[in-house]
C-alpha positions, 0 to 999 in steps of 0.5 A: 500483525502486531502494533509496534512491529515493523513489517514488510507488507504485500497485498494483491488485488484478487486474480491480479486484476489491474484495478490500481492501474489508474492514478485514482485508485492509486490515490485512494491508497495514499490517501488512506495511508496518509490519514492513518499517519496524520491520526498517529495509528501507523507509520509508513517507512516505504511503499509502492503501488502497482497496477495490481498489488502494493508493498508497504514497509510500515508499523501499526502503532495504535488501534483505530478504535477496536481494530487494527489499523490495517484492518481499517486500511483494508476496509476504507480502501475497499469501500472507496474502490466500490464507490468509485467502480459503482459510480464510474465503470460498474461492468468492471465492478463485476470482476470483483463480485463474490457470493458471501454473506458479509459483502458482495465484492472483494478487491483485495486478496486475503493471503497478504504477506506480512514479515517482520523487519527488524534488521537495518540490512533487510530493511534496506533490501526490501526498500531497493526490492520495492523502489526497483519493482516499477522497472521490472520488464513485465511493468516497464512502468518507468526508467528511473525509479525516482520518476515513479510517482506512487513510490518512496524512492525519491523521498530517499534518494532525491529528498522529495517531500510529495508524501509528507507521511513518510518516515526515513526507516533510519529512525528506526534505529535511533 
């Protein structure tokens, strides 16, 4: 990914394990996004946090020290997942063990999808896709996309400000 380009970004937990099912792990992801927004490293236009993957529409706008903000995001969430699982569920943590010289655990798959978004219609299509993701039959997480807490849907549909760090996608076209 490059700075100052808007991307649709999807990344899953290794082996599609539902690590993000509990809210505390979704909160780690949300807190990391909020931190990077408040420190003017990223802009987030839309998101949904699913049990085993996330979708974002975002822009990396400034380096976070020597690394791209998305790298910081992945590192921070990995560190927090590890810390929480070490303290609460070491048995579940074993599902994420790997044999590498630079780390013992991996939470995120390495093949994240990053697609540049520079057309309003495509952004709106992706926003619809991520907002309706929790309604899919195999998830059955809610019957109304506005009721799914870890999503930007109610920001757009009900002017809900619970995620103050979100930016409206139309700001891209002003």
